[in-house]
C-alpha positions as CSV (number, residue, x, y, z in Angstrom):
1,M,90.6,78.7,57.2
2,N,92.5,81.6,55.8
3,R,96.1,81.3,56.7
4,H,96.0,84.5,58.8
5,E,92.8,83.9,60.6
6,D,94.5,81.8,63.4
7,N,95.9,85.1,64.5
8,L,92.4,86.4,65.2
9,D,90.9,83.4,67.0
10,D,93.2,82.9,70.0
11,G,90.9,84.6,72.5
12,R,92.6,87.9,72.4
13,H,90.8,91.1,73.3
14,P,90.2,93.3,70.2
15,R,93.0,95.5,71.3
16,G,95.4,92.6,71.6
17,N,96.6,93.4,75.1
18,H,93.7,92.9,77.5
19,R,93.4,89.1,77.9
20,K,94.7,87.5,81.0
21,A,95.2,83.7,81.3
22,D,92.2,82.1,82.9
23,D,94.2,80.3,85.5
24,S,96.6,83.1,86.4
25,A,94.7,84.3,89.4
26,G,95.7,81.4,91.5
27,R,99.4,81.6,90.8
28,H,101.9,83.2,93.1
29,T,103.7,86.5,92.2
30,E,107.0,84.8,91.3
31,T,105.2,82.5,88.9
32,K,103.4,85.3,87.2
33,A,106.7,87.2,86.7
34,V,108.3,84.3,85.0
35,R,105.4,82.9,83.0
36,G,103.3,86.1,82.7
37,G,101.6,86.6,79.4
38,A,103.1,83.4,77.9
39,H,100.2,80.9,77.2
40,L,101.1,77.6,78.8
41,D,98.6,75.7,76.7
42,K,100.6,76.4,73.5
43,K,102.6,73.3,72.5
44,N,105.8,73.0,70.4
45,G,106.4,76.7,70.3
46,P,109.5,78.6,71.3
47,L,110.2,78.8,75.0
48,G,111.3,82.4,74.7
49,T,108.9,85.0,73.4
50,P,109.6,85.8,69.8
51,I,110.5,89.3,68.8
52,Y,108.1,90.6,66.2
53,Q,110.5,93.1,64.8
54,T,108.2,94.4,62.2
55,S,106.4,97.6,61.5
56,T,103.4,96.1,59.8
57,F,101.7,92.7,59.1
58,E,100.6,91.1,55.9
59,V,97.0,90.2,55.2
60,A,95.4,88.1,52.5
61,D,92.6,90.5,51.5
62,N,91.0,93.8,52.5
63,D,88.3,92.1,54.6
64,E,91.0,90.6,56.8
65,Q,92.7,94.0,56.9
66,L,89.6,95.4,58.5
67,R,89.4,92.6,61.0
68,V,93.0,92.9,62.2
69,T,93.0,96.7,62.5
70,P,92.0,96.6,66.3
71,T,94.4,93.8,67.1
72,D,98.2,93.6,67.8
73,R,98.8,92.3,64.3
74,F,98.0,95.3,62.2
75,Y,100.7,98.0,62.7
76,T,103.2,98.2,65.5
77,R,102.2,101.7,66.5
78,Y,98.8,100.2,67.4
79,G,100.2,97.1,69.0
80,N,102.6,94.2,68.5
81,P,102.5,90.5,69.8
82,T,105.8,91.0,71.7
83,N,104.4,94.1,73.4
84,T,101.3,92.2,74.2
85,V,103.2,89.6,76.2
86,A,104.9,92.3,78.2
87,E,101.7,94.1,78.8
88,E,99.8,91.0,79.9
89,T,102.6,90.0,82.3
90,V,102.5,93.4,84.1
91,A,98.7,93.3,84.2
92,Q,98.9,89.9,85.9
93,L,101.5,91.1,88.4
94,E,99.4,94.2,89.3
95,A,96.2,92.1,89.3
96,V,94.4,94.5,87.0
97,D,92.4,94.4,83.8
98,A,95.0,95.5,81.4
99,A,98.3,97.3,80.8
100,L,100.0,99.3,78.1
101,T,103.7,99.8,77.4
102,F,105.3,103.1,76.3
103,A,108.6,104.4,75.0
104,S,109.5,105.8,78.4
105,G,108.2,106.4,81.9
106,M,107.5,110.0,81.2
107,G,105.8,108.9,78.0
108,A,103.5,106.8,80.1
109,I,102.7,109.7,82.4
110,T,102.1,112.4,79.7
111,T,100.1,110.1,77.4
112,T,97.9,109.0,80.2
113,I,97.2,112.6,81.4
114,L,96.5,113.8,77.9
115,A,94.1,110.8,77.3
116,L,92.1,111.4,80.4
117,L,92.0,115.2,80.8
118,K,91.0,118.2,78.7
119,S,91.4,122.0,78.9
120,G,89.6,123.3,81.9
121,D,90.3,120.2,84.1
122,H,92.2,120.2,87.3
123,I,94.6,117.8,89.0
124,V,95.5,117.4,92.7
125,A,99.0,115.9,92.9
126,Q,101.2,115.4,95.9
127,R,104.3,117.5,96.1
128,D,106.7,114.7,96.5
129,I,106.8,113.2,93.0
130,Y,109.4,112.7,90.3
131,G,110.8,116.0,89.1
132,G,110.0,115.3,85.5
133,A,106.3,114.8,86.4
134,T,106.3,118.0,88.5
135,K,107.7,119.9,85.5
136,F,105.0,118.5,83.2
137,F,102.2,119.3,85.7
138,T,103.4,122.8,86.5
139,Q,105.0,124.0,83.3
140,W,103.5,122.1,80.4
141,L,99.9,121.4,81.3
142,P,99.0,125.0,82.0
143,K,99.7,125.8,78.4
144,M,96.9,123.3,77.6
145,G,94.5,124.8,80.1
146,I,95.0,122.1,82.7
147,Q,95.9,123.3,86.2
148,T,97.5,121.4,89.1
149,T,97.4,122.0,92.8
150,L,100.4,120.5,94.7
151,V,99.7,119.2,98.2
152,D,101.8,117.8,101.0
153,T,102.3,114.1,100.6
154,T,100.6,112.7,103.8
155,E,98.3,115.6,104.6
156,Y,95.1,114.0,103.4
157,E,92.8,116.8,104.6
158,Q,94.9,119.1,102.4
159,H,94.3,116.8,99.5
160,A,90.5,117.0,100.2
161,R,90.5,120.8,100.5
162,A,92.3,121.1,97.1
163,I,89.6,119.3,95.2
164,R,87.5,121.6,93.0
165,P,84.4,121.0,90.9
166,N,86.6,120.6,87.8
167,T,89.1,118.2,89.5
168,R,89.4,115.0,87.5
169,L,92.6,113.3,88.7
170,L,94.3,112.5,92.0
171,Y,97.9,111.8,91.4
172,V,100.3,110.3,93.9
173,E,103.6,108.5,94.2
174,S,104.6,105.9,96.8
175,P,107.2,105.3,97.9
176,T,108.3,108.8,96.8
177,N,111.4,109.9,94.9
178,P,113.8,110.7,96.5
179,A,112.7,110.9,100.2
180,V,111.0,107.5,100.2
181,R,107.8,108.7,101.9
182,V,104.8,106.3,101.9
183,V,101.3,107.2,101.0
184,D,98.3,105.6,102.6
185,L,96.7,104.1,99.5
186,R,93.4,103.2,101.1
187,K,92.9,106.9,102.1
188,V,93.8,108.1,98.6
189,A,91.5,105.6,96.9
190,E,88.6,106.4,99.2
191,L,89.0,110.2,98.7
192,A,89.0,109.6,94.9
193,R,85.9,107.5,95.1
194,Q,84.1,110.0,97.2
195,H,84.7,112.8,94.7
196,K,84.4,110.6,91.6
197,L,88.1,111.2,90.6
198,I,90.5,108.9,88.8
199,S,93.3,107.9,91.1
200,M,96.8,107.3,89.6
201,I,100.0,106.3,91.3
202,D,103.6,106.2,90.2
203,G,104.5,102.9,91.7
204,T,108.0,102.6,90.3
205,F,109.8,102.4,93.7
206,G,107.3,99.9,95.1
207,T,107.2,97.4,92.2
208,P,104.3,95.0,92.0
209,I,106.4,92.6,94.1
210,N,106.3,94.8,97.2
211,Q,102.9,96.5,96.6
212,R,99.9,96.2,94.4
213,P,98.0,99.5,94.6
214,A,94.9,98.2,92.8
215,E,94.2,96.0,95.8
216,F,93.7,99.2,97.7
217,G,91.4,100.7,95.1
218,I,93.8,102.8,93.0
219,D,92.6,103.0,89.4
220,L,95.9,103.3,87.5
221,V,99.5,102.2,88.3
222,M,102.4,103.7,86.4
223,H,105.9,102.3,86.3
224,S,109.0,103.6,84.8
225,G,109.8,100.2,83.4
226,T,113.3,101.4,82.8
227,K,113.9,100.8,86.5
228,Y,112.9,97.6,88.4
229,L,110.7,96.0,85.9
230,A,113.5,95.7,83.3
231,G,116.2,95.6,86.0
232,H,119.4,95.8,84.1
233,S,119.9,99.4,83.1
234,D,119.8,98.6,79.5
235,L,116.4,100.0,78.1
236,I,114.0,102.8,78.4
237,C,110.3,102.1,78.8
238,G,107.1,102.9,80.7
239,V,104.0,101.0,81.7
240,V,100.5,101.9,82.8
241,A,98.2,99.3,84.2
242,G,94.7,99.4,85.6
243,R,91.0,99.6,84.8
244,G,90.1,98.3,81.3
245,D,87.9,101.3,80.4
246,L,90.7,103.7,81.2
247,I,93.3,101.6,79.4
248,Q,91.1,101.7,76.3
249,R,91.1,105.5,76.3
250,I,94.8,105.7,76.9
251,H,95.4,103.2,74.1
252,S,93.6,105.4,71.6
253,T,95.8,108.4,72.6
254,R,99.0,106.4,72.5
255,T,98.1,105.3,69.0
256,T,97.7,109.0,68.0
257,L,100.8,110.3,69.7
258,G,102.9,107.4,68.6
259,N,104.4,106.8,72.0
260,C,104.6,103.0,71.6
261,M,107.4,100.7,72.7
262,D,109.7,99.0,70.3
263,P,109.2,95.2,70.1
264,H,112.9,94.5,70.8
265,A,112.7,96.6,73.9
266,S,109.5,94.8,74.9
267,W,111.4,91.5,74.6
268,M,114.1,92.8,76.9
269,L,111.4,93.9,79.3
270,I,109.9,90.4,79.3
271,R,113.3,89.0,80.0
272,G,113.7,91.3,83.0
273,L,110.3,90.6,84.4
274,K,111.2,86.9,84.7
275,T,113.7,87.7,87.5
276,L,111.8,90.6,89.0
277,A,110.7,88.8,92.1
278,V,114.1,87.3,93.0
279,R,115.9,90.6,92.3
280,V,113.5,92.7,94.4
281,A,113.7,90.2,97.3
282,R,117.5,90.6,97.4
283,Q,117.3,94.3,97.0
284,N,114.8,94.5,99.9
285,E,117.2,92.6,102.1
286,N,120.3,94.6,101.1
287,A,118.6,98.0,101.4
288,L,117.3,97.3,104.9
289,R,120.8,96.4,106.0
290,V,122.3,99.5,104.4
291,A,119.6,101.7,106.0
292,E,120.3,100.2,109.4
293,F,124.0,100.8,109.0
294,L,123.6,104.4,107.9
295,S,121.2,105.1,110.8
296,Q,124.0,104.4,113.3
297,H,126.7,106.3,111.5
298,A,128.1,109.4,113.1
299,K,128.5,111.3,109.8
300,V,124.9,110.7,108.7
301,R,122.2,113.2,109.7
302,S,119.1,111.4,108.7
303,V,118.1,108.2,106.9
304,H,114.9,107.6,104.9
305,Y,113.7,104.0,104.4
306,P,110.2,102.7,104.9
307,F,111.0,99.6,106.9
308,L,113.1,101.5,109.5
309,K,110.9,101.6,112.6
310,S,111.5,105.3,113.1
311,H,110.2,106.1,109.6
312,P,107.2,108.4,110.0
313,E,105.0,106.1,107.8
314,Y,106.5,102.8,109.1
315,A,103.1,101.4,110.1
316,V,101.5,102.2,106.8
317,A,104.4,100.8,104.9
318,R,104.2,97.5,106.9
319,A,100.5,97.3,106.3
320,Q,100.6,97.8,102.5
321,M,104.1,96.6,101.4
322,S,105.7,93.2,101.7
323,G,109.2,94.7,101.4
324,G,110.7,98.1,101.9
325,G,112.2,98.3,98.4
326,G,115.7,99.0,97.2
327,M,115.8,102.7,97.5
328,V,117.5,104.5,100.5
329,A,118.0,108.2,100.9
330,F,120.2,109.8,103.6
331,E,121.6,113.2,104.4
332,V,125.2,113.6,105.4
333,E,126.2,115.7,108.5
334,G,127.9,118.4,106.6
335,S,127.4,120.5,103.4
336,G,126.3,119.8,99.9
337,E,130.0,119.6,99.0
338,D,130.4,116.9,101.5
339,A,127.5,115.0,99.9
340,R,129.1,115.3,96.5
341,R,132.5,114.2,97.8
342,A,131.0,111.2,99.5
343,S,129.1,110.1,96.4
344,E,132.2,110.5,94.2
345,S,134.2,108.4,96.7
346,M,132.0,105.3,96.3
347,R,133.2,102.5,94.2
348,L,130.5,99.8,94.3
349,F,127.8,102.5,94.2
350,T,128.2,103.8,90.7
351,L,127.5,107.5,90.2
352,A,124.6,107.5,87.7
353,P,121.1,109.0,87.5
354,S,118.8,106.0,87.5
355,L,117.7,103.2,89.8
356,G,116.3,99.7,90.0
357,G,119.0,97.7,88.3
358,V,121.0,94.8,89.6
359,E,124.0,97.1,90.2
360,S,124.0,99.7,93.0
361,L,123.9,103.3,92.0
362,V,124.3,106.6,93.8
363,S,123.1,110.1,92.8
364,I,122.5,113.6,94.3
365,P,118.8,114.4,93.7
366,V,119.4,118.2,93.5
367,L,121.7,117.6,90.6
368,T,119.7,114.8,88.8
369,S,116.1,113.7,89.4
370,H,115.1,117.1,90.9
371,A,117.4,119.4,89.2
372,M,114.6,120.9,87.1
373,I,112.6,121.8,90.3
374,T,113.1,125.2,91.9
375,A,115.0,125.4,95.1
376,A,111.9,126.6,96.9
377,E,109.9,123.5,95.7
378,R,112.8,121.2,96.7
379,E,112.8,122.7,100.2
380,K,109.1,122.0,100.6
381,M,109.8,118.4,99.5
382,G,112.6,118.0,101.9
383,V,115.2,117.5,99.2
384,T,118.4,119.1,100.4
385,E,121.8,119.6,99.0
386,Q,123.1,117.1,101.7
387,M,120.8,114.3,100.4
388,I,122.2,111.3,98.7
389,R,120.0,108.7,97.0
390,L,121.1,105.1,96.8
391,S,119.6,102.5,94.5
392,V,120.7,99.3,96.3
393,G,121.5,96.4,93.9
394,I,122.0,92.7,94.4
395,E,125.7,92.7,95.4
396,N,126.8,91.4,98.7
397,A,125.5,93.7,101.5
398,D,128.8,93.6,103.4
399,D,130.7,94.9,100.4
400,L,128.1,97.7,99.9
401,I,128.4,98.7,103.6
402,A,132.2,98.7,103.4
403,D,132.0,101.0,100.4
404,L,129.7,103.4,102.2
405,E,131.9,103.4,105.3
406,H,134.9,104.3,103.1
407,A,132.9,107.1,101.4
408,L,131.7,108.6,104.6
409,E,135.2,109.0,105.8
410,T,135.4,111.9,103.4
411,V,132.6,113.8,105.1
412,A,134.1,116.6,107.2
413,A,131.6,117.1,110.1
414,T,131.4,116.9,113.8
415,P,130.6,113.3,114.7
416,Q,127.1,112.7,116.1
417,H,124.5,110.0,115.7
418,A,122.0,110.2,112.9
419,Q,118.3,111.0,113.2
420,V,116.4,108.4,111.3
421,G,113.1,108.8,109.4
């Protein structure tokens, strides 16, 4: 056998990132996160996934060159063995056919949309989505002849009325950023099936530990892997997972646009995925305690967390999520200046515009994630100047609550109990 041919005969899909281990279906989520795309039948190999930090791969002759072109051992813009392990792990966690990694979460969104839509097509998207996605849908896609209608997040009749003959994609986010609303995934998937649309969700806040949208019929699940999947605030990446036929189309576009992930970043993602389940479990517990504390505080106007019983989508969240997630949003009883002062007074909650890491973070959405959205759009989304977004980490919950108590002492407002939602 040619010395390179063993790279081609290991059962991989021609694209190099579509194969799932035959026995993975019976494993629990925690096991998939740790062992993921690693092949347990391989013996005497490295325990840790190697970093294939190479741009290209050597071949013995031109016939072999042709054979390796559609694999992950041709050129790293097309695929890379380290990237493949990360992709297969996410695909297993989401219980879908395949996954692809990207250089960023926005890269995952933009590449997917450009792969699946063309000039003259139309998108129906919920209003409550990440600000960067809103900007792409409303400011960039129209330049390419693709229009988007924004609809209220849980008004499903409004979703249906917005569908046109040229609609191709139904795009949602759940839980939402930053108000942590919850979308009924069964209703969205059914609506997409009825109208022969592709359904796509930004599942970053939910993580595949707390929810698996494909189980409810969603075609594509996008993650900003920068957040919970990596989990340590030390890399930028995106992932799209879902139906194999759609992933093939997205792969072709990713290759053309060059929006691939670096192998070293993929290795860091794999490392983060190994602890995803245990991290998210702790973040679920901490976030619920933080939300319950805030809901009883006199200087808090409202609290948004899916597993609070007073949350408007509490029943839906309980039906389709195993945990409420690590994100909590709340509004101070006061002004935007009070919210700024409170956020700047926190010590354990670090003031930084991201989420999902082991350390707790705080941000003001109107100044960060939704700063690029007009004030009128923010108002429709319920994103106010008084809103503070917390990414709850894995620290001790009592310490986090004490930090919030201290920060809220800075809020100058008439004491009254919070309304929760």
